[in-house]
N, C-alpha and C positions, 0 to 999 in steps of 0.2 A: 504495501500499499504506500503511496506517494505521500510525503509530507506535505502538510500545508501550512504556510505562513499566517499568522493569526495575531489579533490583539486580545490579550488576557487580562483580567481582574483576580486578584490574589483575594481568596476567600478565608474565612475562619481565623484563627489566632496563631498560626504558624507561618514562618517563612516558605517560600515554595521556590526552589533553586535560586536563593539569594534575594527573593524580592519581598518585602514585608506585606503583610497584611494590607487590604485596601490600595495598593498601588497597583499600576497598570505597566504591563510590558509586552513586547513584541517579541516571538520567537517562532521558530520551525520547530515544533516538537514532534518526536516520532507519536505516530497515531496511537499506538497501543499505551504510550506513557501517558498521552493527552487525556485518552480515555479514562484510565485509572484514576488521574487527578480529579477529573470532573465526577466521577462516580464519588469518589472520598470527598468531594466537597471542597477541595483545595483551590481550584480554579473555575472561571467561568469564561467562555469563549464571547467576547464583545463584538468582533468582527474579524471575518476571513478576509485576507488580503491577498490580492493577485498581482504581484510586481509587475509592473510593466514599463516600457520606456515611451516617453512622450514624444510625439513628433515622428517623422520619417529618419530613423536612425540608420546610417549606412556606415560600413567600415572603410577606412582609408583605402585610396586605389592601390597602395603600394604594400597592403596586408592583405596576408601574412608575408613575412619578408622572404627572401629566398633562402635556401640553406647557406649559401655563401656569405649574405648580408647577416644571417643570425649568427654565423660561425664568427664573423668579425666583432660582433659586440658582447658575446658571452665569455664568462671567466674561463680561464684555462681549466683543462679538466683537473678536478680534485683540488681546485681552490677553494672549494667551501669547507672542506675536511680540516678539523682541529687535528694538528700534529702532536705527537706523544710530547714534545719539547716544549710545548705552550703555545 
């Protein structure tokens, strides 16, 4: 089942995933976890949100870059690894 993005209200007297009772938060919860929390009375769905882009969005004409262009701007192989020496 696909996760859905929603706005939630925290109910009851306990925090839910770091959010205090009475607060509103937005998240994409696992559907089973969401249903359990609703059944327990921890949260209420205020609104389902379908994120979209406004207008006519198009990628730049030169995207994605060619393999040669991408290789020229990427870090050398292994550059992100931390060596044992520090």
